N, C-alpha and C positions, 0 to 999 in steps of 0.2 A: 504493500500500500504506500504510494507516494504521499508524503507529509511535507507540505511546503514549510520555509521558515515562519511565515505569518500564522500558518495553522498550528505549528508546533508551539509558538508563543502563546496562542489562544488556549490551547490544550494545557499548557502549564499554568495559565491564570485561572482556568476553571477548576483544575485540580486544587491548586492552592487556595482559590476562593471557598471551595467546598469544605475543605479541611480547616478553615477558620472557625467552622461552626462547633459550639461546644458538644462534647460527645455525651455529657450527662450534666447534671445539675452541680457537679464538683469541679468541673474544668471551666475555665474563663473562655469568653467569646474572644476569638483572634481579631474581631473587628469591634473592640470595645467602645471606640470613639472615632471622631473625625480624623484625628492624628494617625490613628491605625489605618484609616482607609487611604489617607494620604500617602503613608508609607507602602501599603499595598500597591498602589498605583505607580509610585516611583519605582518600587523594586521590579515591577513588570513593564516598566518603560512603556506606559500606555500614553499615546499621544493624544492631542486635541482634547484634553480634560482641563476644563476650568476650575475655578475656586469651588472646593467641596463644602457641603453643609450636612446638617443633621438630616435634612430630607434626603440627600444622596446616600447617607449611610443606612437609612431606613429602606430606602429602595434597593440597594445592594444586598442588604440582609434577606429581603424578600426574594430576590431572584436567586440567591444562594441556595435557599430551601428548594427552589423549583429545580436548580441544576442537581441538587442532592437526589431529587426524585428520578431524574434522568439515570444517574449512576445505579439506583435501586429498581429501576424499571425491570419487569420480569421477561419483557420480550420487545422486539423492534418496534411493534406497532404502538405500544405504550409509550417507548421512547420517543418515537417520531411524534405522536401527538403532543408530548410535553415540549419538545424542542420546537414545533411548530407554533405552539402558544407563546413561547419565549420570543421567537424571532418576529412573529408578526406584531406583538405589543411592542417591540422596539422600534418599528416603523424602518425595517431594514432597506438601506438604499446602497447598493453594491457601487464601488467606485474604485477605479485604479489610482494609485498614488505611489510616490517614490520619495519619501521623507527621511530625514535623519540618516543619510548615508545608506539606506536600504534600497535595493533594486525595486522595480515594479513589483507591486503586490495589491491584494484587493482588501479593502476595508468595507464591511457591511453595515457600519453605523453612519447616521447622516451626519454632516458637518455640524458641530455645536451639539451634539447629542449629549444626554447625561451620561454620567459614568456607569450607571445601571443599564442603560440602553446599549451603550457601548459594548459592554460586557455580554448583554444578552444577544445581541446581534453577532459579533465576532466569534465569541465563544459557542453560541448556539450552532452557528454555521460549521465550525470546526467539529463538533460532536455530530452535526447532521452528515457530514461526509463518512462517518463511521457507520452510520445506520445505512446509508445509501450503499456502502461497499459490502454490506452484509457482516459487518464487524463489530456490531453493538456489544457483543460479549466481552470485547476489550476494555470496556468501561466498567471497571471493578471497584470492590471494596477490599481492603485487606483481609486475609483469612486468619490472621493471628488472633486468638480468643478475646484478648484485651486490647485491640485496635480495630477500629473500623474506618481508617483513613482511605480516602478515594485515590485512584490512580489509573493511568491508562497503560495497559498491557501492550507495549510495542515489541515484545520479543517475536522472533520469527515463528515460534511454534505455539504462541499463545499460551505459555506454561507459566508465566509469573503469577504468583499467588500472594505476595506480600508487597506492602508499600516500599519497603526498603529491606533488601536482602541482608544488609549488614546489621540492621537492629531487629526487626520483627523476625525475619527468617532465621537469622543466626540464633537468636534467643530461643525459639522454638527447637531448632536442631539440637542445641546444646542441651535443653531441658530433655529431649527424647534420648539423647546419648546418655544422660545421667540416670534417667530411669532404667535404661537397658542395663547399665552397669550394675545399678542397686539390685535389679531383679536376678541378675546373673551372679551376684555375690550371696544371694540369699538361698 
């Protein structure tokens, strides 16, 4: 599956956005305030974003939940419906651009769009390409029992199970190894 630079940036943004949501009542929201949203926008080098406000924060949190539903969708039809709603509500306006030393690429948000519409349009279209390609199952949640972080499985054979093999994957493999050794010793 060909993934362009701008689609990869959008995928990284949507995964990071979904993962800012608190996992339960004990974990903090990764988008606690407007400053956190500004940091998110800067970290993802989002272009054409104006001054952010509490309204923007509320709108981004709302679409974050809708993107989380895409990652939890049981099938492509459900994912497609959710993505269609996100993209339509954003007033998608595809246009070619070559800003900030990047070659030609497509932005799906309208000039001057809110940060929420920007994310809904660009990230929604990036996810849409996975559904169109029959690859919706690559939009996953970590299989570690104590982690539900979202990720996009870009492995060749669709075998990635953990958000990060160095943390979640390694922790589970070490636990399984120790359990086998303990069982063998008894």
